[in-house]
PDB file of N, CA, C and O in Angstrom:
ATOM      1  N   MET A   1     -16.576 -33.112 104.560  1.00  0.00           N
ATOM      2  CA  MET A   1     -16.019 -32.905 103.251  1.00  0.00           C
ATOM      3  C   MET A   1     -15.443 -31.496 103.181  1.00  0.00           C
ATOM      4  O   MET A   1     -16.089 -30.535 103.600  1.00  0.00           O
ATOM      5  N   ALA A   2     -14.254 -31.375 102.664  1.00  0.00           N
ATOM      6  CA  ALA A   2     -13.586 -30.078 102.544  1.00  0.00           C
ATOM      7  C   ALA A   2     -14.192 -29.286 101.391  1.00  0.00           C
ATOM      8  O   ALA A   2     -14.575 -29.845 100.363  1.00  0.00           O
ATOM      9  N   THR A   3     -14.268 -27.988 101.584  1.00  0.00           N
ATOM     10  CA  THR A   3     -14.752 -27.108 100.532  1.00  0.00           C
ATOM     11  C   THR A   3     -13.586 -26.724  99.640  1.00  0.00           C
ATOM     12  O   THR A   3     -12.529 -26.324 100.128  1.00  0.00           O
ATOM     13  N   GLN A   4     -13.775 -26.843  98.346  1.00  0.00           N
ATOM     14  CA  GLN A   4     -12.718 -26.484  97.411  1.00  0.00           C
ATOM     15  C   GLN A   4     -13.057 -25.166  96.742  1.00  0.00           C
ATOM     16  O   GLN A   4     -14.207 -24.921  96.377  1.00  0.00           O
ATOM     17  N   THR A   5     -12.058 -24.324  96.583  1.00  0.00           N
ATOM     18  CA  THR A   5     -12.220 -23.067  95.879  1.00  0.00           C
ATOM     19  C   THR A   5     -11.894 -23.297  94.415  1.00  0.00           C
ATOM     20  O   THR A   5     -10.838 -23.833  94.078  1.00  0.00           O
ATOM     21  N   LYS A   6     -12.812 -22.886  93.548  1.00  0.00           N
ATOM     22  CA  LYS A   6     -12.561 -23.039  92.118  1.00  0.00           C
ATOM     23  C   LYS A   6     -11.518 -22.020  91.691  1.00  0.00           C
ATOM     24  O   LYS A   6     -11.652 -20.828  91.968  1.00  0.00           O
ATOM     25  N   LYS A   7     -10.487 -22.491  91.022  1.00  0.00           N
ATOM     26  CA  LYS A   7      -9.402 -21.630  90.560  1.00  0.00           C
ATOM     27  C   LYS A   7      -9.491 -21.504  89.050  1.00  0.00           C
ATOM     28  O   LYS A   7      -9.454 -22.501  88.328  1.00  0.00           O
ATOM     29  N   GLN A   8      -9.606 -20.286  88.586  1.00  0.00           N
ATOM     30  CA  GLN A   8      -9.665 -20.059  87.147  1.00  0.00           C
ATOM     31  C   GLN A   8      -8.254 -20.145  86.579  1.00  0.00           C
ATOM     32  O   GLN A   8      -7.339 -19.475  87.057  1.00  0.00           O
ATOM     33  N   THR A   9      -8.092 -20.968  85.565  1.00  0.00           N
ATOM     34  CA  THR A   9      -6.787 -21.153  84.939  1.00  0.00           C
ATOM     35  C   THR A   9      -6.790 -20.520  83.554  1.00  0.00           C
ATOM     36  O   THR A   9      -7.758 -20.639  82.803  1.00  0.00           O
ATOM     37  N   LYS A  10      -5.706 -19.857  83.235  1.00  0.00           N
ATOM     38  CA  LYS A  10      -5.525 -19.225  81.931  1.00  0.00           C
ATOM     39  C   LYS A  10      -4.329 -19.865  81.240  1.00  0.00           C
ATOM     40  O   LYS A  10      -3.402 -20.345  81.892  1.00  0.00           O
ATOM     41  N   THR A  11      -4.363 -19.865  79.928  1.00  0.00           N
ATOM     42  CA  THR A  11      -3.251 -20.364  79.124  1.00  0.00           C
ATOM     43  C   THR A  11      -2.898 -19.310  78.091  1.00  0.00           C
ATOM     44  O   THR A  11      -3.776 -18.769  77.419  1.00  0.00           O
ATOM     45  N   ARG A  12      -1.618 -19.021  77.967  1.00  0.00           N
ATOM     46  CA  ARG A  12      -1.152 -18.059  76.966  1.00  0.00           C
ATOM     47  C   ARG A  12       0.064 -18.652  76.250  1.00  0.00           C
ATOM     48  O   ARG A  12       0.963 -19.208  76.881  1.00  0.00           O
ATOM     49  N   TYR A  13       0.074 -18.521  74.931  1.00  0.00           N
ATOM     50  CA  TYR A  13       1.240 -18.920  74.156  1.00  0.00           C
ATOM     51  C   TYR A  13       1.738 -17.688  73.420  1.00  0.00           C
ATOM     52  O   TYR A  13       0.970 -17.018  72.730  1.00  0.00           O
ATOM     53  N   PHE A  14       3.024 -17.390  73.566  1.00  0.00           N
ATOM     54  CA  PHE A  14       3.648 -16.237  72.933  1.00  0.00           C
ATOM     55  C   PHE A  14       4.512 -16.742  71.780  1.00  0.00           C
ATOM     56  O   PHE A  14       5.618 -17.247  71.976  1.00  0.00           O
ATOM     57  N   ASP A  15       3.971 -16.588  70.575  1.00  0.00           N
ATOM     58  CA  ASP A  15       4.624 -17.076  69.356  1.00  0.00           C
ATOM     59  C   ASP A  15       6.031 -16.512  69.174  1.00  0.00           C
ATOM     60  O   ASP A  15       6.958 -17.235  68.808  1.00  0.00           O
ATOM     61  N   ASP A  16       6.178 -15.217  69.431  1.00  0.00           N
ATOM     62  CA  ASP A  16       7.455 -14.548  69.162  1.00  0.00           C
ATOM     63  C   ASP A  16       8.598 -15.047  70.031  1.00  0.00           C
ATOM     64  O   ASP A  16       9.760 -14.968  69.633  1.00  0.00           O
ATOM     65  N   THR A  17       8.278 -15.562  71.219  1.00  0.00           N
ATOM     66  CA  THR A  17       9.330 -16.068  72.107  1.00  0.00           C
ATOM     67  C   THR A  17       9.218 -17.574  72.358  1.00  0.00           C
ATOM     68  O   THR A  17      10.024 -18.144  73.094  1.00  0.00           O
ATOM     69  N   ASP A  18       8.207 -18.225  71.737  1.00  0.00           N
ATOM     70  CA  ASP A  18       7.961 -19.657  71.918  1.00  0.00           C
ATOM     71  C   ASP A  18       7.852 -19.997  73.402  1.00  0.00           C
ATOM     72  O   ASP A  18       8.482 -20.932  73.897  1.00  0.00           O
ATOM     73  N   THR A  19       7.027 -19.206  74.097  1.00  0.00           N
ATOM     74  CA  THR A  19       6.835 -19.363  75.537  1.00  0.00           C
ATOM     75  C   THR A  19       5.386 -19.720  75.826  1.00  0.00           C
ATOM     76  O   THR A  19       4.468 -19.079  75.314  1.00  0.00           O
ATOM     77  N   LEU A  20       5.182 -20.745  76.647  1.00  0.00           N
ATOM     78  CA  LEU A  20       3.854 -21.147  77.086  1.00  0.00           C
ATOM     79  C   LEU A  20       3.720 -20.805  78.559  1.00  0.00           C
ATOM     80  O   LEU A  20       4.582 -21.157  79.365  1.00  0.00           O
ATOM     81  N   TRP A  21       2.632 -20.114  78.913  1.00  0.00           N
ATOM     82  CA  TRP A  21       2.345 -19.765  80.307  1.00  0.00           C
ATOM     83  C   TRP A  21       0.999 -20.363  80.663  1.00  0.00           C
ATOM     84  O   TRP A  21       0.020 -20.157  79.945  1.00  0.00           O
ATOM     85  N   ILE A  22       0.937 -21.098  81.760  1.00  0.00           N
ATOM     86  CA  ILE A  22      -0.307 -21.667  82.268  1.00  0.00           C
ATOM     87  C   ILE A  22      -0.382 -21.275  83.734  1.00  0.00           C
ATOM     88  O   ILE A  22       0.546 -21.540  84.499  1.00  0.00           O
ATOM     89  N   GLY A  23      -1.480 -20.645  84.129  1.00  0.00           N
ATOM     90  CA  GLY A  23      -1.554 -20.244  85.520  1.00  0.00           C
ATOM     91  C   GLY A  23      -2.902 -19.709  85.932  1.00  0.00           C
ATOM     92  O   GLY A  23      -3.832 -19.596  85.134  1.00  0.00           O
ATOM     93  N   THR A  24      -2.973 -19.385  87.194  1.00  0.00           N
ATOM     94  CA  THR A  24      -4.145 -18.736  87.754  1.00  0.00           C
ATOM     95  C   THR A  24      -3.861 -17.244  87.775  1.00  0.00           C
ATOM     96  O   THR A  24      -2.751 -16.807  87.468  1.00  0.00           O
ATOM     97  N   LEU A  25      -4.847 -16.485  88.129  1.00  0.00           N
ATOM     98  CA  LEU A  25      -4.661 -15.040  88.200  1.00  0.00           C
ATOM     99  C   LEU A  25      -4.243 -14.594  89.599  1.00  0.00           C
ATOM    100  O   LEU A  25      -4.191 -13.398  89.884  1.00  0.00           O
ATOM    101  N   ARG A  26      -3.946 -15.560  90.472  1.00  0.00           N
ATOM    102  CA  ARG A  26      -3.470 -15.222  91.817  1.00  0.00           C
ATOM    103  C   ARG A  26      -2.039 -14.707  91.731  1.00  0.00           C
ATOM    104  O   ARG A  26      -1.259 -15.181  90.905  1.00  0.00           O
ATOM    105  N   PRO A  27      -1.689 -13.745  92.572  1.00  0.00           N
ATOM    106  CA  PRO A  27      -0.333 -13.186  92.521  1.00  0.00           C
ATOM    107  C   PRO A  27       0.735 -14.178  92.994  1.00  0.00           C
ATOM    108  O   PRO A  27       0.506 -14.981  93.898  1.00  0.00           O
ATOM    109  N   ALA A  28       1.878 -14.099  92.370  1.00  0.00           N
ATOM    110  CA  ALA A  28       3.021 -14.937  92.747  1.00  0.00           C
ATOM    111  C   ALA A  28       3.899 -14.185  93.734  1.00  0.00           C
ATOM    112  O   ALA A  28       4.098 -12.976  93.611  1.00  0.00           O
ATOM    113  N   ALA A  29       4.418 -14.909  94.706  1.00  0.00           N
ATOM    114  CA  ALA A  29       5.332 -14.328  95.686  1.00  0.00           C
ATOM    115  C   ALA A  29       6.768 -14.761  95.423  1.00  0.00           C
ATOM    116  O   ALA A  29       7.715 -14.092  95.838  1.00  0.00           O
ATOM    117  N   SER A  30       6.921 -15.887  94.728  1.00  0.00           N
ATOM    118  CA  SER A  30       8.264 -16.386  94.437  1.00  0.00           C
ATOM    119  C   SER A  30       8.218 -17.249  93.186  1.00  0.00           C
ATOM    120  O   SER A  30       7.152 -17.674  92.741  1.00  0.00           O
ATOM    121  N   ALA A  31       9.382 -17.494  92.637  1.00  0.00           N
ATOM    122  CA  ALA A  31       9.489 -18.358  91.457  1.00  0.00           C
ATOM    123  C   ALA A  31      10.746 -19.193  91.591  1.00  0.00           C
ATOM    124  O   ALA A  31      11.746 -18.760  92.164  1.00  0.00           O
ATOM    125  N   ARG A  32      10.674 -20.397  91.052  1.00  0.00           N
ATOM    126  CA  ARG A  32      11.884 -21.226  91.066  1.00  0.00           C
ATOM    127  C   ARG A  32      12.043 -21.931  89.728  1.00  0.00           C
ATOM    128  O   ARG A  32      11.074 -22.376  89.113  1.00  0.00           O
ATOM    129  N   ASP A  33      13.274 -22.016  89.308  1.00  0.00           N
ATOM    130  CA  ASP A  33      13.607 -22.707  88.064  1.00  0.00           C
ATOM    131  C   ASP A  33      13.595 -24.208  88.328  1.00  0.00           C
ATOM    132  O   ASP A  33      14.319 -24.703  89.192  1.00  0.00           O
ATOM    133  N   ILE A  34      12.773 -24.917  87.581  1.00  0.00           N
ATOM    134  CA  ILE A  34      12.743 -26.376  87.676  1.00  0.00           C
ATOM    135  C   ILE A  34      13.881 -26.949  86.837  1.00  0.00           C
ATOM    136  O   ILE A  34      14.553 -27.899  87.238  1.00  0.00           O
ATOM    137  N   ASP A  35      14.077 -26.357  85.677  1.00  0.00           N
ATOM    138  CA  ASP A  35      15.253 -26.610  84.847  1.00  0.00           C
ATOM    139  C   ASP A  35      15.465 -25.358  84.009  1.00  0.00           C
ATOM    140  O   ASP A  35      14.828 -24.338  84.273  1.00  0.00           O
ATOM    141  N   GLU A  36      16.325 -25.403  83.024  1.00  0.00           N
ATOM    142  CA  GLU A  36      16.651 -24.172  82.292  1.00  0.00           C
ATOM    143  C   GLU A  36      15.490 -23.632  81.468  1.00  0.00           C
ATOM    144  O   GLU A  36      15.536 -22.477  81.044  1.00  0.00           O
ATOM    145  N   ASP A  37      14.445 -24.431  81.225  1.00  0.00           N
ATOM    146  CA  ASP A  37      13.320 -23.992  80.403  1.00  0.00           C
ATOM    147  C   ASP A  37      11.988 -23.907  81.143  1.00  0.00           C
ATOM    148  O   ASP A  37      10.993 -23.485  80.553  1.00  0.00           O
ATOM    149  N   VAL A  38      11.941 -24.292  82.403  1.00  0.00           N
ATOM    150  CA  VAL A  38      10.673 -24.342  83.132  1.00  0.00           C
ATOM    151  C   VAL A  38      10.787 -23.581  84.448  1.00  0.00           C
ATOM    152  O   VAL A  38      11.690 -23.819  85.250  1.00  0.00           O
ATOM    153  N   ILE A  39       9.838 -22.652  84.648  1.00  0.00           N
ATOM    154  CA  ILE A  39       9.795 -21.849  85.871  1.00  0.00           C
ATOM    155  C   ILE A  39       8.424 -22.035  86.508  1.00  0.00           C
ATOM    156  O   ILE A  39       7.406 -21.911  85.828  1.00  0.00           O
ATOM    157  N   VAL A  40       8.386 -22.331  87.799  1.00  0.00           N
ATOM    158  CA  VAL A  40       7.136 -22.441  88.543  1.00  0.00           C
ATOM    159  C   VAL A  40       7.069 -21.281  89.520  1.00  0.00           C
ATOM    160  O   VAL A  40       7.997 -21.049  90.295  1.00  0.00           O
ATOM    161  N   SER A  41       5.954 -20.552  89.472  1.00  0.00           N
ATOM    162  CA  SER A  41       5.731 -19.438  90.393  1.00  0.00           C
ATOM    163  C   SER A  41       4.744 -19.878  91.458  1.00  0.00           C
ATOM    164  O   SER A  41       3.771 -20.573  91.166  1.00  0.00           O
ATOM    165  N   CYS A  42       5.002 -19.467  92.714  1.00  0.00           N
ATOM    166  CA  CYS A  42       4.178 -19.878  93.845  1.00  0.00           C
ATOM    167  C   CYS A  42       3.650 -18.665  94.596  1.00  0.00           C
ATOM    168  O   CYS A  42       4.246 -17.588  94.561  1.00  0.00           O
ATOM    169  N   ASP A  43       2.518 -18.856  95.278  1.00  0.00           N
ATOM    170  CA  ASP A  43       1.973 -17.791  96.104  1.00  0.00           C
ATOM    171  C   ASP A  43       2.689 -17.768  97.452  1.00  0.00           C
ATOM    172  O   ASP A  43       3.646 -18.512  97.663  1.00  0.00           O
ATOM    173  N   GLU A  44       2.227 -16.918  98.359  1.00  0.00           N
ATOM    174  CA  GLU A  44       2.890 -16.784  99.663  1.00  0.00           C
ATOM    175  C   GLU A  44       2.850 -18.062 100.487  1.00  0.00           C
ATOM    176  O   GLU A  44       3.708 -18.274 101.344  1.00  0.00           O
ATOM    177  N   ALA A  45       1.855 -18.921 100.235  1.00  0.00           N
ATOM    178  CA  ALA A  45       1.741 -20.188 100.964  1.00  0.00           C
ATOM    179  C   ALA A  45       2.579 -21.292 100.329  1.00  0.00           C
ATOM    180  O   ALA A  45       2.612 -22.416 100.829  1.00  0.00           O
ATOM    181  N   GLY A  46       3.257 -20.972  99.223  1.00  0.00           N
ATOM    182  CA  GLY A  46       4.081 -21.968  98.545  1.00  0.00           C
ATOM    183  C   GLY A  46       3.325 -22.819  97.544  1.00  0.00           C
ATOM    184  O   GLY A  46       3.869 -23.785  97.008  1.00  0.00           O
ATOM    185  N   GLU A  47       2.060 -22.463  97.287  1.00  0.00           N
ATOM    186  CA  GLU A  47       1.253 -23.200  96.318  1.00  0.00           C
ATOM    187  C   GLU A  47       1.541 -22.690  94.910  1.00  0.00           C
ATOM    188  O   GLU A  47       1.614 -21.478  94.704  1.00  0.00           O
ATOM    189  N   PRO A  48       1.705 -23.576  93.945  1.00  0.00           N
ATOM    190  CA  PRO A  48       1.963 -23.134  92.569  1.00  0.00           C
ATOM    191  C   PRO A  48       0.790 -22.320  92.021  1.00  0.00           C
ATOM    192  O   PRO A  48      -0.371 -22.692  92.190  1.00  0.00           O
ATOM    193  N   VAL A  49       1.112 -21.209  91.365  1.00  0.00           N
ATOM    194  CA  VAL A  49       0.085 -20.385  90.725  1.00  0.00           C
ATOM    195  C   VAL A  49       0.287 -20.310  89.220  1.00  0.00           C
ATOM    196  O   VAL A  49      -0.645 -19.975  88.489  1.00  0.00           O
ATOM    197  N   SER A  50       1.499 -20.619  88.743  1.00  0.00           N
ATOM    198  CA  SER A  50       1.724 -20.630  87.296  1.00  0.00           C
ATOM    199  C   SER A  50       2.981 -21.418  86.955  1.00  0.00           C
ATOM    200  O   SER A  50       3.854 -21.664  87.787  1.00  0.00           O
ATOM    201  N   ILE A  51       3.021 -21.800  85.680  1.00  0.00           N
ATOM    202  CA  ILE A  51       4.206 -22.452  85.137  1.00  0.00           C
ATOM    203  C   ILE A  51       4.512 -21.781  83.801  1.00  0.00           C
ATOM    204  O   ILE A  51       3.615 -21.558  82.987  1.00  0.00           O
ATOM    205  N   THR A  52       5.767 -21.466  83.589  1.00  0.00           N
ATOM    206  CA  THR A  52       6.227 -20.855  82.345  1.00  0.00           C
ATOM    207  C   THR A  52       7.197 -21.823  81.682  1.00  0.00           C
ATOM    208  O   THR A  52       8.142 -22.302  82.309  1.00  0.00           O
ATOM    209  N   ILE A  53       6.951 -22.105  80.403  1.00  0.00           N
ATOM    210  CA  ILE A  53       7.792 -23.048  79.672  1.00  0.00           C
ATOM    211  C   ILE A  53       8.403 -22.332  78.475  1.00  0.00           C
ATOM    212  O   ILE A  53       7.702 -21.963  77.533  1.00  0.00           O
ATOM    213  N   GLU A  54       9.704 -22.142  78.523  1.00  0.00           N
ATOM    214  CA  GLU A  54      10.446 -21.551  77.404  1.00  0.00           C
ATOM    215  C   GLU A  54      10.743 -22.645  76.383  1.00  0.00           C
ATOM    216  O   GLU A  54      10.821 -23.821  76.739  1.00  0.00           O
ATOM    217  N   HIS A  55      10.909 -22.267  75.119  1.00  0.00           N
ATOM    218  CA  HIS A  55      11.150 -23.233  74.033  1.00  0.00           C
ATOM    219  C   HIS A  55      10.058 -24.297  74.039  1.00  0.00           C
ATOM    220  O   HIS A  55      10.325 -25.488  73.881  1.00  0.00           O
ATOM    221  N   ALA A  56       8.828 -23.841  74.223  1.00  0.00           N
ATOM    222  CA  ALA A  56       7.695 -24.740  74.418  1.00  0.00           C
ATOM    223  C   ALA A  56       7.472 -25.695  73.253  1.00  0.00           C
ATOM    224  O   ALA A  56       7.162 -26.865  73.476  1.00  0.00           O
ATOM    225  N   SER A  57       7.621 -25.231  72.030  1.00  0.00           N
ATOM    226  CA  SER A  57       7.361 -26.132  70.896  1.00  0.00           C
ATOM    227  C   SER A  57       8.374 -27.270  70.836  1.00  0.00           C
ATOM    228  O   SER A  57       8.044 -28.370  70.392  1.00  0.00           O
ATOM    229  N   ARG A  58       9.590 -27.017  71.274  1.00  0.00           N
ATOM    230  CA  ARG A  58      10.608 -28.075  71.303  1.00  0.00           C
ATOM    231  C   ARG A  58      10.279 -29.092  72.393  1.00  0.00           C
ATOM    232  O   ARG A  58      10.473 -30.293  72.209  1.00  0.00           O
ATOM    233  N   LEU A  59       9.782 -28.606  73.523  1.00  0.00           N
ATOM    234  CA  LEU A  59       9.503 -29.492  74.649  1.00  0.00           C
ATOM    235  C   LEU A  59       8.145 -30.177  74.554  1.00  0.00           C
ATOM    236  O   LEU A  59       7.990 -31.316  74.996  1.00  0.00           O
ATOM    237  N   LEU A  60       7.161 -29.487  73.979  1.00  0.00           N
ATOM    238  CA  LEU A  60       5.799 -30.015  73.972  1.00  0.00           C
ATOM    239  C   LEU A  60       5.243 -30.271  72.579  1.00  0.00           C
ATOM    240  O   LEU A  60       4.105 -30.718  72.441  1.00  0.00           O
ATOM    241  N   GLY A  61       6.019 -29.998  71.561  1.00  0.00           N
ATOM    242  CA  GLY A  61       5.694 -30.328  70.180  1.00  0.00           C
ATOM    243  C   GLY A  61       4.283 -30.060  69.721  1.00  0.00           C
ATOM    244  O   GLY A  61       3.868 -28.907  69.609  1.00  0.00           O
ATOM    245  N   SER A  62       3.538 -31.127  69.451  1.00  0.00           N
ATOM    246  CA  SER A  62       2.231 -31.012  68.818  1.00  0.00           C
ATOM    247  C   SER A  62       1.225 -30.250  69.670  1.00  0.00           C
ATOM    248  O   SER A  62       0.332 -29.605  69.120  1.00  0.00           O
ATOM    249  N   PHE A  63       1.340 -30.303  70.993  1.00  0.00           N
ATOM    250  CA  PHE A  63       0.431 -29.547  71.859  1.00  0.00           C
ATOM    251  C   PHE A  63       0.554 -28.057  71.591  1.00  0.00           C
ATOM    252  O   PHE A  63      -0.457 -27.370  71.446  1.00  0.00           O
ATOM    253  N   VAL A  64       1.770 -27.553  71.524  1.00  0.00           N
ATOM    254  CA  VAL A  64       1.995 -26.125  71.292  1.00  0.00           C
ATOM    255  C   VAL A  64       1.561 -25.739  69.888  1.00  0.00           C
ATOM    256  O   VAL A  64       0.981 -24.670  69.696  1.00  0.00           O
ATOM    257  N   ASN A  65       1.827 -26.579  68.913  1.00  0.00           N
ATOM    258  CA  ASN A  65       1.397 -26.280  67.550  1.00  0.00           C
ATOM    259  C   ASN A  65      -0.120 -26.167  67.473  1.00  0.00           C
ATOM    260  O   ASN A  65      -0.635 -25.266  66.812  1.00  0.00           O
ATOM    261  N   ALA A  66      -0.841 -27.060  68.134  1.00  0.00           N
ATOM    262  CA  ALA A  66      -2.306 -26.997  68.152  1.00  0.00           C
ATOM    263  C   ALA A  66      -2.782 -25.741  68.866  1.00  0.00           C
ATOM    264  O   ALA A  66      -3.731 -25.095  68.420  1.00  0.00           O
ATOM    265  N   LEU A  67      -2.134 -25.391  69.966  1.00  0.00           N
ATOM    266  CA  LEU A  67      -2.494 -24.191  70.713  1.00  0.00           C
ATOM    267  C   LEU A  67      -2.243 -22.941  69.881  1.00  0.00           C
ATOM    268  O   LEU A  67      -3.070 -22.029  69.873  1.00  0.00           O
ATOM    269  N   ALA A  68      -1.132 -22.887  69.193  1.00  0.00           N
ATOM    270  CA  ALA A  68      -0.793 -21.723  68.375  1.00  0.00           C
ATOM    271  C   ALA A  68      -1.770 -21.540  67.221  1.00  0.00           C
ATOM    272  O   ALA A  68      -2.011 -20.413  66.787  1.00  0.00           O
ATOM    273  N   ASN A  69      -2.330 -22.627  66.723  1.00  0.00           N
ATOM    274  CA  ASN A  69      -3.263 -22.553  65.604  1.00  0.00           C
ATOM    275  C   ASN A  69      -4.718 -22.446  66.032  1.00  0.00           C
ATOM    276  O   ASN A  69      -5.613 -22.436  65.187  1.00  0.00           O
ATOM    277  N   SER A  70      -4.963 -22.365  67.328  1.00  0.00           N
ATOM    278  CA  SER A  70      -6.333 -22.259  67.826  1.00  0.00           C
ATOM    279  C   SER A  70      -6.651 -20.808  68.156  1.00  0.00           C
ATOM    280  O   SER A  70      -5.818 -19.918  67.983  1.00  0.00           O
ATOM    281  N   ASN A  71      -7.854 -20.588  68.627  1.00  0.00           N
ATOM    282  CA  ASN A  71      -8.270 -19.252  69.054  1.00  0.00           C
ATOM    283  C   ASN A  71      -7.993 -19.021  70.530  1.00  0.00           C
ATOM    284  O   ASN A  71      -8.369 -17.979  71.067  1.00  0.00           O
ATOM    285  N   ILE A  72      -7.351 -19.957  71.190  1.00  0.00           N
ATOM    286  CA  ILE A  72      -7.048 -19.826  72.615  1.00  0.00           C
ATOM    287  C   ILE A  72      -5.828 -18.944  72.770  1.00  0.00           C
ATOM    288  O   ILE A  72      -4.762 -19.253  72.237  1.00  0.00           O
ATOM    289  N   ARG A  73      -5.976 -17.859  73.489  1.00  0.00           N
ATOM    290  CA  ARG A  73      -4.867 -16.929  73.738  1.00  0.00           C
ATOM    291  C   ARG A  73      -4.931 -16.437  75.154  1.00  0.00           C
ATOM    292  O   ARG A  73      -4.087 -15.644  75.571  1.00  0.00           O
TER     293      ARG A  73
END
């Protein structure tokens, strides 16, 4: 059985720019645009470490509204 490393994930929503960031605290070595509103950052091995979603409330609607009204920051 393979040993898995637990990765701590953080979520941040920036009200002023309507940006949602979900990621680990591992450093990114590169980033690529998935489309005009979504950016995925990867580590040196090419593994995703974060995703940034611009215009998040338009794309994710009720999820972002719930996040913005919660204590999660």
